[in-house]
C-alpha atoms as a printed R data frame, in Angstrom:
    type eleno elety resid chain resno       x       y       z
1   ATOM     1    CA   MET     A     1  82.357 110.575 118.762
2   ATOM     2    CA   THR     A     2  82.962 107.576 121.000
3   ATOM     3    CA   THR     A     3  86.598 106.495 121.218
4   ATOM     4    CA   PHE     A     4  87.969 102.998 121.852
5   ATOM     5    CA   SER     A     5  91.465 101.798 122.677
6   ATOM     6    CA   ALA     A     6  93.803 101.818 119.709
7   ATOM     7    CA   PRO     A     7  95.091  98.234 120.218
8   ATOM     8    CA   LEU     A     8  91.570  96.814 120.410
9   ATOM     9    CA   LEU     A     9  90.503  98.619 117.233
10  ATOM    10    CA   GLU     A    10  93.706  97.509 115.518
11  ATOM    11    CA   ARG     A    11  92.796  93.899 116.290
12  ATOM    12    CA   THR     A    12  89.223  94.360 115.068
13  ATOM    13    CA   TYR     A    13  90.248  96.109 111.849
14  ATOM    14    CA   SER     A    14  92.781  93.387 111.056
15  ATOM    15    CA   THR     A    15  90.193  90.581 110.964
16  ATOM    16    CA   ALA     A    16  89.450  88.935 107.619
17  ATOM    17    CA   ASP     A    17  85.925  90.400 107.593
18  ATOM    18    CA   VAL     A    18  87.164  93.975 107.828
19  ATOM    19    CA   VAL     A    19  90.020  93.370 105.389
20  ATOM    20    CA   GLU     A    20  87.381  92.273 102.858
21  ATOM    21    CA   GLN     A    21  85.286  95.315 103.730
22  ATOM    22    CA   ARG     A    22  88.206  97.643 102.953
23  ATOM    23    CA   ALA     A    23  88.676  95.886  99.624
24  ATOM    24    CA   ARG     A    24  85.034  96.639  98.796
25  ATOM    25    CA   VAL     A    25  85.527 100.287  99.754
26  ATOM    26    CA   ARG     A    26  88.625 100.592  97.577
27  ATOM    27    CA   ALA     A    27  86.815  99.008  94.643
28  ATOM    28    CA   LYS     A    28  83.992 101.523  95.042
29  ATOM    29    CA   VAL     A    29  86.463 104.428  95.181
30  ATOM    30    CA   ALA     A    30  88.305 103.144  92.082
31  ATOM    31    CA   PRO     A    31  91.399 105.257  92.850
32  ATOM    32    CA   LYS     A    32  93.603 106.335  89.976
33  ATOM    33    CA   PRO     A    33  97.352 107.015  89.980
34  ATOM    34    CA   GLY     A    34  98.098 110.590  90.952
35  ATOM    35    CA   GLU     A    35  94.810 111.238  92.743
36  ATOM    36    CA   HIS     A    36  94.500 113.084  96.046
37  ATOM    37    CA   GLY     A    37  92.193 111.490  98.632
38  ATOM    38    CA   LEU     A    38  90.968 112.079 102.183
39  ATOM    39    CA   ASP     A    39  89.862 109.425 104.684
40  ATOM    40    CA   ILE     A    40  87.600 110.942 107.355
41  ATOM    41    CA   GLY     A    41  87.894 109.084 110.658
42  ATOM    42    CA   CYS     A    42  90.957 107.140 109.575
43  ATOM    43    CA   GLY     A    43  91.353 105.122 112.796
44  ATOM    44    CA   PRO     A    44  94.631 103.158 112.764
45  ATOM    45    CA   GLY     A    45  95.272 104.111 109.137
46  ATOM    46    CA   LEU     A    46  94.860 100.787 107.365
47  ATOM    47    CA   LEU     A    47  92.633 102.161 104.606
48  ATOM    48    CA   VAL     A    48  94.823 105.238 104.123
49  ATOM    49    CA   SER     A    49  97.925 103.096 103.606
50  ATOM    50    CA   GLU     A    50  96.127 100.827 101.148
51  ATOM    51    CA   LEU     A    51  94.756 103.758  99.164
52  ATOM    52    CA   ALA     A    52  98.185 105.424  99.206
53  ATOM    53    CA   ARG     A    53  99.542 102.380  97.373
54  ATOM    54    CA   ASP     A    54  96.648 102.619  94.913
55  ATOM    55    CA   VAL     A    55  97.257 106.290  94.016
56  ATOM    56    CA   GLY     A    56 100.972 105.636  93.626
57  ATOM    57    CA   PRO     A    57 103.993 107.869  94.152
58  ATOM    58    CA   THR     A    58 102.440 110.804  92.304
59  ATOM    59    CA   GLY     A    59  99.276 110.680  94.436
60  ATOM    60    CA   ARG     A    60  98.617 111.646  98.032
61  ATOM    61    CA   MET     A    61  96.403 110.420 100.863
62  ATOM    62    CA   VAL     A    62  95.350 112.381 103.935
63  ATOM    63    CA   GLY     A    63  93.785 110.817 107.028
64  ATOM    64    CA   ILE     A    64  92.084 112.669 109.864
65  ATOM    65    CA   ASP     A    65  90.745 111.372 113.159
66  ATOM    66    CA   GLN     A    66  89.521 112.893 116.403
67  ATOM    67    CA   SER     A    67  91.894 110.670 118.389
68  ATOM    68    CA   PRO     A    68  95.553 111.750 118.653
69  ATOM    69    CA   ASP     A    69  96.439 108.106 119.434
70  ATOM    70    CA   MET     A    70  94.909 106.969 116.152
71  ATOM    71    CA   VAL     A    71  96.686 109.723 114.234
72  ATOM    72    CA   ALA     A    72 100.015 108.682 115.770
73  ATOM    73    CA   MET     A    73  99.357 105.010 114.991
74  ATOM    74    CA   SER     A    74  98.423 105.851 111.400
75  ATOM    75    CA   GLY     A    75 101.563 107.880 110.849
76  ATOM    76    CA   GLU     A    76 103.770 105.134 112.258
77  ATOM    77    CA   ARG     A    77 102.078 102.550 110.029
78  ATOM    78    CA   ALA     A    78 102.730 104.685 106.949
79  ATOM    79    CA   ARG     A    79 106.371 105.192 107.936
80  ATOM    80    CA   ARG     A    80 106.909 101.449 108.417
81  ATOM    81    CA   ALA     A    81 105.383 100.821 104.990
82  ATOM    82    CA   ALA     A    82 107.603 103.465 103.345
83  ATOM    83    CA   LEU     A    83 104.496 105.526 102.523
84  ATOM    84    CA   ALA     A    84 105.290 108.614 104.593
85  ATOM    85    CA   GLY     A    85 106.102 110.615 101.475
86  ATOM    86    CA   ARG     A    86 102.617 110.221 100.048
87  ATOM    87    CA   THR     A    87 100.535 110.308 103.268
88  ATOM    88    CA   GLU     A    88  99.597 112.937 105.829
89  ATOM    89    CA   PHE     A    89  97.699 112.574 109.113
90  ATOM    90    CA   ALA     A    90  96.134 115.123 111.423
91  ATOM    91    CA   VAL     A    91  93.651 115.426 114.254
92  ATOM    92    CA   GLY     A    92  90.418 116.608 112.677
93  ATOM    93    CA   ASP     A    93  86.634 116.559 112.691
94  ATOM    94    CA   ALA     A    94  84.146 115.620 109.963
95  ATOM    95    CA   VAL     A    95  82.096 118.772 110.544
96  ATOM    96    CA   GLU     A    96  85.055 121.123 110.072
97  ATOM    97    CA   LEU     A    97  87.520 120.023 107.409
98  ATOM    98    CA   HIS     A    98  90.523 122.340 107.424
99  ATOM    99    CA   PHE     A    99  91.247 122.041 103.719
100 ATOM   100    CA   PRO     A   100  90.717 124.350 100.734
101 ATOM   101    CA   GLU     A   101  87.673 124.084  98.516
102 ATOM   102    CA   GLN     A   102  87.795 121.578  95.654
103 ATOM   103    CA   ASN     A   103  90.953 119.979  97.033
104 ATOM   104    CA   PHE     A   104  90.351 116.200  96.775
105 ATOM   105    CA   ASP     A   105  89.502 113.722  94.031
106 ATOM   106    CA   PHE     A   106  87.775 111.383  96.497
107 ATOM   107    CA   LEU     A   107  86.738 111.112 100.141
108 ATOM   108    CA   THR     A   108  86.053 108.017 102.229
109 ATOM   109    CA   ALA     A   109  84.119 107.816 105.502
110 ATOM   110    CA   VAL     A   110  83.809 104.287 106.890
111 ATOM   111    CA   GLN     A   111  81.663 103.902 110.007
112 ATOM   112    CA   VAL     A   112  82.104 107.578 110.793
113 ATOM   113    CA   TYR     A   113  78.918 109.455 109.952
114 ATOM   114    CA   GLU     A   114  76.892 107.182 112.271
115 ATOM   115    CA   TYR     A   115  78.662 109.033 115.103
116 ATOM   116    CA   VAL     A   116  78.202 112.576 113.738
117 ATOM   117    CA   ALA     A   117  75.328 114.626 115.158
118 ATOM   118    CA   ASP     A   118  75.334 117.386 112.512
119 ATOM   119    CA   LEU     A   119  75.211 115.321 109.342
120 ATOM   120    CA   PRO     A   120  74.126 118.151 107.005
121 ATOM   121    CA   ARG     A   121  77.188 120.133 108.059
122 ATOM   122    CA   ALA     A   122  79.511 117.130 107.695
123 ATOM   123    CA   LEU     A   123  78.199 116.299 104.220
124 ATOM   124    CA   GLY     A   124  78.378 119.970 103.273
125 ATOM   125    CA   GLU     A   125  82.044 119.989 104.257
126 ATOM   126    CA   ALA     A   126  82.656 116.839 102.207
127 ATOM   127    CA   TYR     A   127  81.004 118.492  99.212
128 ATOM   128    CA   ARG     A   128  83.048 121.671  99.677
129 ATOM   129    CA   VAL     A   129  86.470 120.000  99.659
130 ATOM   130    CA   LEU     A   130  85.733 117.645  96.747
131 ATOM   131    CA   LYS     A   131  86.635 118.667  93.228
132 ATOM   132    CA   PRO     A   132  83.776 118.729  90.691
133 ATOM   133    CA   GLY     A   133  83.335 115.110  89.649
134 ATOM   134    CA   GLY     A   134  84.933 113.948  92.904
135 ATOM   135    CA   ARG     A   135  83.647 110.814  94.647
136 ATOM   136    CA   LEU     A   136  82.376 110.348  98.182
137 ATOM   137    CA   VAL     A   137  82.313 106.747  99.439
138 ATOM   138    CA   VAL     A   138  80.458 106.130 102.703
139 ATOM   139    CA   MET     A   139  79.954 102.893 104.614
140 ATOM   140    CA   ASP     A   140  77.780 102.590 107.713
141 ATOM   141    CA   SER     A   141  75.811  99.861 109.487
142 ATOM   142    CA   ASP     A   142  72.145  99.471 110.280
143 ATOM   143    CA   TRP     A   143  72.094  97.826 113.694
144 ATOM   144    CA   ASP     A   144  68.525  96.629 113.175
145 ATOM   145    CA   SER     A   145  70.100  94.112 110.809
146 ATOM   146    CA   CYS     A   146  72.230  92.538 113.562
147 ATOM   147    CA   VAL     A   147  71.495  88.884 114.414
148 ATOM   148    CA   TRP     A   148  73.434  87.456 117.360
149 ATOM   149    CA   GLN     A   149  72.589  84.419 119.464
150 ATOM   150    CA   ALA     A   150  72.597  84.127 123.287
151 ATOM   151    CA   ASP     A   151  70.813  81.961 125.876
152 ATOM   152    CA   ASP     A   152  69.887  84.798 128.247
153 ATOM   153    CA   GLY     A   153  67.643  86.838 125.991
154 ATOM   154    CA   ASP     A   154  66.878  89.593 128.490
155 ATOM   155    CA   ARG     A   155  70.538  90.253 129.286
156 ATOM   156    CA   HIS     A   156  71.427  90.036 125.601
157 ATOM   157    CA   ALA     A   157  68.804  92.629 124.688
158 ATOM   158    CA   ARG     A   158  69.955  94.923 127.500
159 ATOM   159    CA   VAL     A   159  73.598  94.784 126.406
160 ATOM   160    CA   LEU     A   160  72.798  95.354 122.727
161 ATOM   161    CA   ARG     A   161  70.514  98.294 123.575
162 ATOM   162    CA   ALA     A   162  73.354  99.843 125.562
163 ATOM   163    CA   TRP     A   163  75.755  99.258 122.681
164 ATOM   164    CA   GLU     A   164  73.393 100.672 120.078
165 ATOM   165    CA   ALA     A   165  72.806 103.766 122.207
166 ATOM   166    CA   HIS     A   166  76.388 104.952 121.706
167 ATOM   167    CA   PHE     A   167  75.682 105.611 118.015
168 ATOM   168    CA   VAL     A   168  74.156 108.949 117.143
169 ATOM   169    CA   HIS     A   169  72.557 107.340 114.065
170 ATOM   170    CA   PRO     A   170  72.339 103.534 114.533
171 ATOM   171    CA   HIS     A   171  70.128 103.255 111.424
172 ATOM   172    CA   LEU     A   172  71.899 105.799 109.220
173 ATOM   173    CA   PRO     A   173  71.788 104.001 105.837
174 ATOM   174    CA   ALA     A   174  68.054 104.689 105.442
175 ATOM   175    CA   LEU     A   175  68.706 108.427 105.870
176 ATOM   176    CA   LEU     A   176  71.750 108.828 103.662
177 ATOM   177    CA   PRO     A   177  70.222 108.988 100.157
178 ATOM   178    CA   ARG     A   178  68.064 111.977 101.133
179 ATOM   179    CA   LEU     A   179  70.871 113.690 103.081
180 ATOM   180    CA   LEU     A   180  73.353 113.241 100.241
181 ATOM   181    CA   GLY     A   181  70.905 114.802  97.804
182 ATOM   182    CA   GLN     A   182  70.240 117.729 100.115
183 ATOM   183    CA   ALA     A   183  73.984 118.351 100.347
184 ATOM   184    CA   GLY     A   184  74.185 118.622  96.549
185 ATOM   185    CA   PHE     A   185  75.607 115.197  95.738
186 ATOM   186    CA   ALA     A   186  74.547 113.067  92.801
187 ATOM   187    CA   PHE     A   187  73.723 109.588  94.146
188 ATOM   188    CA   LYS     A   188  75.473 106.896  92.086
189 ATOM   189    CA   SER     A   189  75.188 103.489  93.723
190 ATOM   190    CA   LEU     A   190  74.391 101.499  96.848
191 ATOM   191    CA   SER     A   191  75.488  97.985  97.735
192 ATOM   192    CA   VAL     A   192  75.165  95.784 100.804
193 ATOM   193    CA   VAL     A   193  78.276  94.385 102.474
194 ATOM   194    CA   PRO     A   194  77.190  91.500 104.733
195 ATOM   195    CA   MET     A   195  79.235  90.108 107.574
196 ATOM   196    CA   VAL     A   196  78.393  86.552 108.641
197 ATOM   197    CA   ASN     A   197  80.334  84.578 111.272
198 ATOM   198    CA   LEU     A   198  79.663  81.006 112.402
199 ATOM   199    CA   HIS     A   199  82.453  81.043 115.004
200 ATOM   200    CA   PRO     A   200  83.656  83.747 117.426
201 ATOM   201    CA   ASP     A   201  87.418  83.264 117.102
202 ATOM   202    CA   ASP     A   202  89.846  86.176 116.923
203 ATOM   203    CA   THR     A   203  90.028  86.014 113.120
204 ATOM   204    CA   THR     A   204  86.378  87.103 112.822
205 ATOM   205    CA   TYR     A   205  84.857  90.526 113.261
206 ATOM   206    CA   SER     A   206  82.285  89.388 115.811
207 ATOM   207    CA   GLY     A   207  84.870  87.488 117.849
208 ATOM   208    CA   SER     A   208  86.708  90.750 118.369
209 ATOM   209    CA   LEU     A   209  83.485  92.755 118.684
210 ATOM   210    CA   ILE     A   210  82.433  90.741 121.743
211 ATOM   211    CA   ASP     A   211  85.331  92.278 123.681
212 ATOM   212    CA   VAL     A   212  84.651  95.768 122.304
213 ATOM   213    CA   VAL     A   213  80.982  95.619 123.333
214 ATOM   214    CA   ALA     A   214  81.656  94.115 126.776
215 ATOM   215    CA   ARG     A   215  84.267  96.734 127.628
216 ATOM   216    CA   PHE     A   216  82.134  99.578 126.347
217 ATOM   217    CA   VAL     A   217  78.884  98.726 128.106
218 ATOM   218    CA   SER     A   218  80.600  98.034 131.433
219 ATOM   219    CA   ARG     A   219  82.222 101.471 131.387
220 ATOM   220    CA   LYS     A   220  79.590 103.699 129.809
221 ATOM   221    CA   SER     A   221  76.081 102.375 130.375
222 ATOM   222    CA   GLY     A   222  75.752 101.364 134.015
223 ATOM   223    CA   ILE     A   223  75.961  97.656 133.227
224 ATOM   224    CA   SER     A   224  78.334  96.021 135.705
225 ATOM   225    CA   GLU     A   225  81.540  94.337 134.597
226 ATOM   226    CA   ASP     A   226  80.178  91.019 135.895
227 ATOM   227    CA   VAL     A   227  77.039  91.313 133.769
228 ATOM   228    CA   ALA     A   228  79.061  92.350 130.708
229 ATOM   229    CA   GLN     A   229  81.435  89.400 131.178
230 ATOM   230    CA   ALA     A   230  78.536  86.982 131.675
231 ATOM   231    CA   TRP     A   231  77.044  88.255 128.418
232 ATOM   232    CA   ALA     A   232  80.358  87.755 126.592
233 ATOM   233    CA   ASP     A   233  80.708  84.234 127.998
234 ATOM   234    CA   ASP     A   234  77.130  83.438 126.976
235 ATOM   235    CA   VAL     A   235  77.625  84.618 123.398
236 ATOM   236    CA   ARG     A   236  80.969  82.862 122.993
237 ATOM   237    CA   GLY     A   237  79.569  79.733 124.620
238 ATOM   238    CA   GLN     A   238  77.118  79.275 121.773
239 ATOM   239    CA   ASP     A   239  80.038  77.962 119.740
240 ATOM   240    CA   LEU     A   240  80.459  74.984 122.068
241 ATOM   241    CA   HIS     A   241  77.001  73.748 121.084
242 ATOM   242    CA   GLY     A   242  77.211  74.601 117.390
243 ATOM   243    CA   ARG     A   243  74.742  77.473 117.819
244 ATOM   244    CA   TYR     A   244  76.985  80.495 117.259
245 ATOM   245    CA   PHE     A   245  75.675  82.870 114.611
246 ATOM   246    CA   PHE     A   246  76.393  86.534 113.909
247 ATOM   247    CA   SER     A   247  75.367  88.657 110.964
248 ATOM   248    CA   LEU     A   248  75.378  92.385 110.277
249 ATOM   249    CA   SER     A   249  74.658  94.354 107.125
250 ATOM   250    CA   ARG     A   250  76.726  97.347 106.155
251 ATOM   251    CA   PHE     A   251  75.742  99.669 103.342
252 ATOM   252    CA   LEU     A   252  78.231 101.097 100.870
253 ATOM   253    CA   PHE     A   253  77.284 104.349  99.126
254 ATOM   254    CA   LEU     A   254  78.899 106.126  96.196
255 ATOM   255    CA   ALA     A   255  77.992 109.743  95.487
256 ATOM   256    CA   GLU     A   256  79.646 112.413  93.349
257 ATOM   257    CA   ARG     A   257  79.939 116.157  93.363
258 ATOM   258    CA   PRO     A   258  78.444 117.159  89.992
259 ATOM   259    CA   MET     A   259  80.742 118.656  87.399
260 ATOM   260    CA   THR     A   260  78.570 121.759  87.178
261 ATOM   261    CA   GLY     A   261  76.486 123.680  89.678
262 ATOM   262    CA   GLY     A   262  76.909 124.093  93.426
């Protein structure tokens, strides 16, 4: 899985767009007091802390991430929020969950499975650790849905191709219903979570994403820092002429482990 700097992700995940996204995820989970949940790929731990409040003092939330920096950040966030007693964080991987069978009431995986090569194994692990009747909530993007304006179309296309290439599954939502069924899950619902920005300021997801993309492509794809910066300036500059527009569709899935069978 690709890793990004913890401070940059913290900034991105704190934007109003992503705060609203987490609210949609929590509503889909519908956590109950006393439940035990797992967030796969917890990042800086914002969702874990919010869900820990939802399950209350008799519940428990666990967050795992491949990045030790993210795990440390998540634990510190929980301690500052006086949630350390009902949260736990560990370095972990979606394809090998080190938990007993039928251990959790719900699992969340937000923008995680799009990075996982062995999806059948990851979904099989999710199924294994869920209790019968347990819920799996997944959110991932389809990058074909991205609309972003720039003057230099060739450079824009080159940068976005380089960005999209870092996903293992950039169009995962179309695959998930079949994969969930093959893993034994009962598919329950699907909703679209759109992100639309008309300005690229730091309070918006795309305003922060410009920096994430520029830094990534200049380090990983052979695109020079000068080209990446020129792209970022071009995209941001659209706002000066009233032409800035960004939209991206994310897809929110709810599936359950059946009460019987499997």
